[in-house]
Backbone bond lengths (Angstrom), bond angles and torsions (degrees), N, CA, C in turn:
res aa  C-N    CA-C-N  psi(-1)  N-CA   C-N-CA  omega(-1)  CA-C   N-CA-C  phi
1 M - - - 1.445 - - 1.519 110.99 -
2 K 1.353 116.16 -45.14 1.452 120.24 -179.22 1.525 110.02 -64.29
3 K 1.353 115.91 -39.59 1.458 119.55 179.20 1.523 110.24 -62.29
4 G 1.298 116.74 -41.82 1.463 121.21 178.82 1.518 111.46 -63.32
5 L 1.334 116.58 -42.04 1.469 121.42 178.69 1.529 110.50 -65.34
6 V 1.327 116.77 -42.26 1.472 121.32 178.66 1.521 109.83 -64.37
7 L 1.333 117.50 -45.54 1.456 121.12 178.51 1.527 111.53 -62.53
8 A 1.319 117.17 -41.74 1.464 120.73 178.41 1.522 110.29 -63.21
9 T 1.329 117.23 -40.57 1.460 121.19 178.93 1.522 110.73 -64.88
10 I 1.322 116.65 -45.99 1.474 120.76 178.44 1.521 110.02 -60.97
11 F 1.341 117.04 -44.31 1.462 120.62 178.93 1.531 111.27 -60.90
12 A 1.321 116.73 -43.11 1.470 120.79 179.76 1.527 110.78 -63.96
13 L 1.327 117.14 -43.18 1.465 120.35 178.61 1.517 111.21 -64.19
14 C 1.328 117.69 -43.01 1.466 121.16 178.75 1.515 110.64 -63.85
15 S 1.321 117.17 -40.64 1.465 120.79 178.85 1.516 110.44 -63.42
16 T 1.329 117.59 -41.86 1.458 121.81 179.37 1.521 110.44 -63.60
17 M 1.338 116.91 -43.88 1.459 120.08 -179.67 1.521 110.42 -65.27
18 M 1.315 117.87 -38.79 1.449 120.11 179.24 1.516 111.13 -65.81
19 V 1.300 117.66 -41.52 1.459 120.80 -178.53 1.518 110.43 -68.14
20 S 1.350 117.50 -42.44 1.460 119.52 -175.73 1.518 112.07 -67.89
21 A 1.322 117.60 -31.19 1.451 120.00 -178.21 1.522 112.34 -99.24
22 K 1.317 116.82 -3.81 1.460 121.07 -174.35 1.517 113.24 -57.24
23 E 1.320 118.02 -38.02 1.458 119.95 -175.08 1.526 112.77 -62.69
24 F 1.323 118.43 -21.65 1.456 121.16 179.18 1.521 112.33 -114.12
25 N 1.331 116.10 20.11 1.457 120.07 -179.92 1.521 113.12 -116.37
26 D 1.322 118.77 -0.94 1.457 117.46 -179.36 1.529 110.22 -78.46
27 A 1.306 116.37 -179.59 1.469 122.66 -170.64 1.527 113.78 -62.62
28 R 1.322 118.38 -21.36 1.463 119.18 -177.92 1.524 112.67 -74.90
29 W 1.326 117.81 -16.83 1.465 122.21 -177.58 1.525 109.97 -102.25
30 Q 1.314 116.50 119.08 1.459 120.45 -179.77 1.528 110.23 -111.96
31 W 1.317 114.82 128.95 1.450 121.40 178.42 1.530 110.29 -63.05
32 F 1.338 117.50 141.93 1.458 120.68 173.20 1.523 113.47 -137.60
33 Y 1.347 119.02 -13.48 1.463 119.12 -176.72 1.521 110.27 -164.68
34 S 1.329 115.97 144.84 1.466 121.66 172.70 1.517 109.37 -146.33
35 N 1.306 115.10 147.18 1.460 121.73 168.12 1.527 106.83 -144.44
36 A 1.312 118.37 -167.17 1.461 121.23 -175.97 1.523 112.87 -68.77
37 N 1.341 117.73 -19.51 1.466 121.13 -174.38 1.531 114.79 -103.85
38 Y 1.308 117.22 -25.57 1.471 118.67 -176.42 1.520 111.32 -162.29
39 T 1.329 114.06 164.66 1.460 123.45 173.63 1.518 107.50 -123.81
40 G 1.327 116.03 133.98 1.458 120.78 178.94 1.511 111.39 -104.19
41 K 1.338 114.64 136.79 1.469 121.28 177.28 1.519 107.98 -134.63
42 V 1.327 116.44 139.92 1.461 121.79 180.00 1.525 109.28 -106.20
43 D 1.326 115.64 143.52 1.466 122.40 -179.66 1.524 109.07 -85.58
44 L 1.321 117.25 110.57 1.459 122.36 -177.92 1.530 112.34 -65.94
45 N 1.331 117.28 -25.01 1.468 121.04 -176.70 1.528 113.35 -78.09
46 T 1.318 118.59 -12.65 1.470 119.53 -176.28 1.520 112.87 -113.37
47 L 1.320 118.09 5.89 1.464 120.72 -179.46 1.520 110.86 -71.30
48 S 1.325 115.80 137.54 1.462 120.62 172.41 1.520 108.57 -148.59
49 Y 1.330 115.79 158.31 1.466 120.99 -177.87 1.516 109.55 -140.48
50 D 1.331 116.30 137.33 1.455 122.95 176.47 1.523 108.06 -120.25
51 P 1.343 117.75 103.48 1.462 119.33 -177.07 1.530 113.49 -67.65
52 S 1.321 117.94 -22.93 1.467 119.11 -179.71 1.522 111.80 -67.62
53 T 1.325 117.13 -27.61 1.466 121.02 176.63 1.521 111.70 -111.48
54 D 1.324 116.90 -4.42 1.466 123.89 -176.74 1.526 110.93 53.04
55 T 1.356 114.13 47.05 1.461 120.65 178.82 1.523 110.16 -126.54
56 A 1.320 114.19 154.12 1.462 120.87 175.99 1.521 108.21 -127.37
57 T 1.329 115.25 155.28 1.459 120.59 172.09 1.518 107.26 -119.23
58 A 1.322 114.96 145.42 1.462 120.08 -178.14 1.517 109.72 -157.74
59 W 1.312 115.01 157.09 1.456 122.90 168.76 1.520 106.31 -114.26
60 A 1.312 115.76 138.41 1.468 120.78 177.02 1.520 108.71 -135.96
61 V 1.313 114.97 153.38 1.461 120.72 175.41 1.514 107.78 -118.96
62 W 1.313 114.23 139.30 1.460 121.88 175.67 1.530 106.18 -112.27
63 V 1.332 116.51 105.75 1.451 122.00 -179.51 1.531 106.36 -88.28
64 R 1.314 115.27 109.71 1.474 120.97 -172.83 1.529 111.06 -93.76
65 T 1.303 115.59 153.37 1.468 121.05 179.45 1.524 111.34 -72.33
66 N 1.340 118.52 -15.24 1.468 121.22 179.79 1.528 112.37 -82.36
67 G 1.344 116.64 2.46 1.459 119.73 177.41 1.521 114.21 98.13
68 H 1.317 118.00 -0.74 1.463 121.19 177.57 1.515 110.67 -99.26
69 Q 1.317 115.03 152.57 1.456 122.88 174.75 1.522 106.38 -126.56
70 D 1.328 116.74 116.46 1.463 122.36 -178.14 1.524 108.57 -100.48
71 L 1.318 116.49 113.28 1.461 122.72 178.97 1.516 107.31 -101.29
72 M 1.360 117.58 122.56 1.461 120.67 -172.96 1.516 111.28 -135.74
73 S 1.343 114.81 146.66 1.465 120.38 173.62 1.529 108.28 -99.41
74 Y 1.336 114.87 146.86 1.459 120.97 -176.86 1.528 110.87 -135.10
75 V 1.326 115.20 147.81 1.457 122.62 162.79 1.525 104.21 -115.37
76 I 1.322 115.44 123.63 1.470 121.15 -175.16 1.529 108.94 -107.85
77 Y 1.335 115.50 129.06 1.463 123.17 178.20 1.529 107.68 -106.40
78 F 1.330 116.26 105.68 1.456 119.99 -174.59 1.525 112.94 -71.07
79 K 1.331 117.62 -27.79 1.473 119.40 -174.94 1.525 112.03 -61.95
80 D 1.340 118.31 -32.16 1.461 119.88 -179.38 1.531 112.74 -126.45
81 N 1.336 116.05 14.24 1.471 121.16 176.71 1.536 111.95 56.94
82 S 1.340 115.12 40.57 1.460 119.33 179.45 1.524 109.60 -117.71
83 M 1.325 114.68 172.21 1.461 119.59 -179.34 1.521 110.42 -150.70
84 D 1.320 113.95 148.41 1.462 121.63 169.76 1.515 107.08 -101.14
85 V 1.308 116.36 133.70 1.454 120.84 173.99 1.521 106.52 -97.54
86 G 1.313 116.41 127.27 1.459 120.90 -179.13 1.515 111.29 -102.45
87 Q 1.310 115.68 -113.43 1.463 120.69 -178.70 1.518 110.43 -74.99
88 Y 1.323 115.11 149.10 1.457 118.69 173.17 1.524 109.79 -145.73
89 Y 1.321 113.47 149.77 1.462 122.67 179.44 1.523 106.74 -133.27
90 I 1.292 116.94 134.92 1.455 120.90 176.15 1.529 107.78 -114.49
91 Y 1.312 114.97 124.70 1.456 122.25 -179.24 1.520 109.51 -113.92
92 Q 1.313 116.53 145.07 1.463 122.00 168.67 1.520 105.84 -83.95
93 D 1.332 117.82 138.90 1.464 120.11 178.46 1.520 110.06 -47.57
94 G 1.319 115.49 134.42 1.448 120.95 175.55 1.511 114.48 87.60
95 S 1.315 118.12 -1.90 1.461 120.60 -177.64 1.527 109.91 -116.37
96 D 1.328 115.28 141.54 1.460 120.63 174.16 1.518 112.12 -91.65
97 A 1.327 116.85 -8.90 1.467 121.00 -178.99 1.527 109.14 -94.46
98 A 1.334 115.68 128.56 1.462 120.09 179.15 1.527 109.26 -71.63
99 I 1.333 115.86 133.32 1.468 119.19 176.57 1.526 109.93 -86.28
100 V 1.333 116.89 -19.63 1.467 122.62 173.53 1.515 106.49 -139.02
101 Q 1.322 115.79 136.67 1.457 121.02 176.49 1.513 106.32 -143.15
102 D 1.331 116.94 122.40 1.460 119.50 -176.16 1.522 109.39 -157.20
103 D 1.316 115.73 -174.64 1.451 122.69 -179.82 1.519 108.15 -139.42
104 F 1.329 116.46 127.46 1.459 120.43 177.56 1.526 111.80 -78.98
105 N 1.320 117.40 -5.52 1.464 122.66 -179.97 1.520 112.25 54.03
106 G 1.314 116.25 43.97 1.457 120.40 173.84 1.506 115.17 72.20
107 A 1.328 118.39 32.62 1.468 120.57 176.55 1.522 108.50 -61.74
108 N 1.339 117.16 111.37 1.459 122.00 -174.14 1.524 111.03 -90.08
109 H 1.328 114.82 142.09 1.460 120.32 173.58 1.519 109.44 -152.01
110 V 1.321 115.97 152.23 1.456 122.02 176.23 1.522 107.31 -85.64
111 A 1.314 115.70 136.23 1.468 120.45 -179.30 1.526 109.79 -69.05
112 A 1.296 116.18 130.01 1.463 121.59 178.21 1.524 110.13 -71.68
113 P 1.316 117.27 143.78 1.472 119.88 178.70 1.532 111.38 -58.59
114 G 1.315 115.44 134.33 1.460 121.30 178.03 1.514 115.08 77.19
115 S 1.331 117.49 4.86 1.467 120.98 -176.45 1.525 111.67 -87.84
116 G 1.316 115.03 169.80 1.459 120.92 174.21 1.517 111.55 -62.85
117 D 1.348 116.61 -35.78 1.468 119.84 177.83 1.528 111.09 -63.34
118 E 1.328 116.68 -42.19 1.460 119.80 178.04 1.528 110.25 -63.90
119 A 1.329 116.89 -38.97 1.465 120.77 177.36 1.530 110.79 -65.21
120 L 1.340 117.13 -37.74 1.465 120.67 176.98 1.524 110.28 -62.27
121 I 1.320 116.85 -46.34 1.473 120.67 -179.58 1.527 110.03 -60.89
122 A 1.320 117.10 -46.28 1.470 120.88 179.94 1.528 111.18 -63.16
123 S 1.315 117.08 -40.45 1.463 121.16 -179.74 1.526 110.92 -65.26
124 V 1.330 116.14 -48.12 1.467 120.18 179.69 1.531 110.05 -62.40
125 K 1.309 116.49 -41.31 1.469 121.46 178.97 1.526 110.70 -55.15
126 G 1.326 116.30 -45.72 1.452 120.20 179.19 1.513 113.28 -71.55
127 L 1.321 116.48 -42.23 1.468 120.41 -176.58 1.524 112.83 -64.67
128 I 1.322 117.52 -35.63 1.468 120.14 -178.91 1.523 112.45 -89.21
129 G 1.329 117.04 -6.63 1.463 119.80 -178.21 1.516 111.36 67.71
130 R 1.323 116.86 41.18 1.459 122.62 -173.27 1.526 112.98 -54.87
131 D 1.326 118.32 -47.66 1.464 120.25 -174.94 1.520 111.49 -61.18
132 T 1.324 116.70 -44.19 1.464 120.99 179.49 1.525 111.05 -66.95
133 K 1.338 116.14 -45.65 1.468 119.51 -178.97 1.524 111.40 -65.22
134 L 1.331 117.19 -38.78 1.461 119.68 178.79 1.520 110.73 -67.27
135 A 1.341 117.55 -41.93 1.466 121.03 178.12 1.528 110.14 -62.68
136 D 1.340 117.13 -42.83 1.471 120.71 177.62 1.519 110.87 -62.11
137 Y 1.334 116.46 -42.56 1.459 120.68 179.80 1.534 110.88 -63.20
138 K 1.322 116.30 -45.39 1.473 119.77 -179.93 1.521 110.71 -64.20
139 K 1.331 117.27 -39.46 1.467 120.37 177.07 1.517 110.45 -63.89
140 Q 1.334 116.27 -42.73 1.462 120.61 178.14 1.524 110.30 -61.41
141 Q 1.341 117.05 -43.12 1.461 120.69 179.17 1.528 110.87 -63.60
142 T 1.328 116.26 -41.42 1.469 120.90 178.33 1.516 110.27 -64.69
143 D 1.333 116.23 -45.00 1.470 120.17 179.34 1.524 111.07 -61.97
144 E 1.336 116.81 -43.00 1.467 120.16 178.92 1.522 111.06 -65.66
145 A 1.330 117.51 -40.04 1.463 120.49 178.15 1.520 110.35 -65.12
146 Q 1.324 116.21 -40.46 1.463 120.25 178.09 1.529 110.33 -65.56
147 A 1.328 117.03 -41.99 1.470 120.47 178.59 1.526 110.19 -62.79
148 R 1.357 116.70 -41.35 1.474 119.60 177.64 1.521 110.83 -64.55
149 A 1.336 116.56 -40.00 1.466 120.56 179.04 1.525 110.38 -64.97
150 E 1.329 116.77 -41.93 1.462 120.22 178.12 1.520 110.75 -65.45
151 E 1.320 116.64 -41.91 1.460 121.13 178.24 1.529 110.45 -62.39
152 K 1.332 116.04 -42.45 1.466 120.56 178.35 1.526 110.41 -64.05
153 A 1.336 117.17 -42.25 1.463 121.40 179.15 1.528 110.52 -63.25
154 Q 1.341 116.10 -41.68 1.459 119.81 178.41 1.518 110.96 -64.80
155 L 1.330 116.85 -40.42 1.465 121.02 177.98 1.521 110.29 -64.01
156 E 1.337 116.68 -44.72 1.464 119.95 178.28 1.519 111.08 -63.11
157 Q 1.340 116.51 -39.63 1.475 121.18 177.46 1.527 109.67 -61.85
158 A 1.342 116.66 -45.87 1.470 120.30 179.87 1.531 110.59 -63.30
159 Q 1.336 116.97 -40.32 1.459 120.24 178.43 1.531 110.75 -65.60
160 Q 1.335 116.63 -40.78 1.468 120.93 177.94 1.518 109.93 -62.99
161 E 1.337 116.87 -44.59 1.465 120.65 178.77 1.526 110.71 -62.97
162 A 1.339 116.88 -38.82 1.467 120.03 178.08 1.525 110.25 -65.57
163 R 1.350 117.86 -41.58 1.475 120.43 177.79 1.524 110.87 -62.91
164 I 1.347 116.76 -41.65 1.465 120.82 178.69 1.519 110.00 -63.62
165 A 1.337 116.79 -43.21 1.467 120.81 179.28 1.524 110.33 -63.13
166 Q 1.345 117.21 -41.20 1.472 120.33 177.94 1.527 110.40 -64.83
167 Q 1.314 116.60 -41.10 1.460 120.72 -179.80 1.525 110.03 -64.37
168 K 1.351 117.04 -43.50 1.464 120.62 178.72 1.527 110.90 -63.63
169 E 1.343 115.62 -40.55 1.475 119.26 178.42 1.519 110.53 -64.36
170 A 1.340 115.95 -40.97 1.464 119.58 178.46 1.524 110.13 -64.68
171 E 1.337 117.74 -41.24 1.462 121.43 177.79 1.528 110.95 -64.42
172 R 1.342 116.25 -40.46 1.469 120.22 178.92 1.525 110.54 -63.38
173 K 1.342 115.84 -43.27 1.465 119.68 179.12 1.530 110.48 -65.26
174 A 1.334 117.08 -41.25 1.466 120.80 179.81 1.528 109.90 -64.30
175 K 1.331 116.92 -41.95 1.466 120.76 178.36 1.517 110.25 -63.93
176 H 1.324 115.33 -42.55 1.465 120.07 178.67 1.540 110.06 -60.70
177 E 1.327 117.04 -43.59 1.467 121.22 178.80 1.516 110.97 -64.89
178 R 1.330 118.49 -39.56 1.472 121.14 177.70 1.519 109.87 -62.97
179 N 1.340 114.78 -44.98 1.468 118.40 179.47 1.526 110.45 -62.81
180 R 1.306 118.53 -40.30 1.473 121.68 178.30 1.522 110.46 -64.10
181 S 1.333 114.78 -40.06 1.465 118.35 179.63 1.520 111.11 -65.59
182 I 1.343 115.38 -39.06 1.467 119.19 178.45 1.519 109.77 -64.71
183 I 1.312 116.49 -45.62 1.470 120.93 -179.64 1.524 109.70 -63.37
184 R 1.312 118.06 -42.60 1.464 120.88 178.19 1.516 110.38 -62.20
185 G 1.357 114.94 -39.66 1.457 118.64 -179.21 1.513 111.46 -66.87
186 I 1.325 116.14 -36.78 1.464 120.01 -179.77 1.520 109.82 -70.04
187 F 1.281 118.49 -43.66 1.459 121.33 -175.43 1.522 111.70 -94.03
188 G 1.296 117.87 -2.36 1.464 121.15 178.47 1.507 113.02 67.47
189 I 1.258 116.83 32.69 1.460 119.79 -178.96 1.488 111.40 -86.14
């Protein structure tokens, strides 16, 4: 009887823990960092990257050992390894209602070495393929700049050729007029 009661209690506790953490355990949440106080997971469905600004946006959850789950939005600046924290929601385990909901209004900070924030930046960088996308973007920008430079050079060449053609035509007309004047002078016309 005691064994059955103990097993039922363990089963109930395990079921409760599974339900309370279930919302951040499905396939969209990928682990990126853990320490003694919390585990960080990034939402794969909200990742985005803008190579023109070399920034990414992401949502991450910090599942804390104190029973809170902090869900936060981030803008990540890869050039200086910093991030803006935007909206955040704090949930008590097992609850769908946020006990705190606010906005940091883009409070920027540089990720400390070895921190969860640094791990988040590294994880997002890999997940979005930042290095490849940035290299492709820079190559595209270089190619477009080169194409514009070539187009400009061709336009300048065409304009130069048109000026030369106009100058030659003007010289031909002037020569023709001189010859006509000479002929008129000779024949008294």
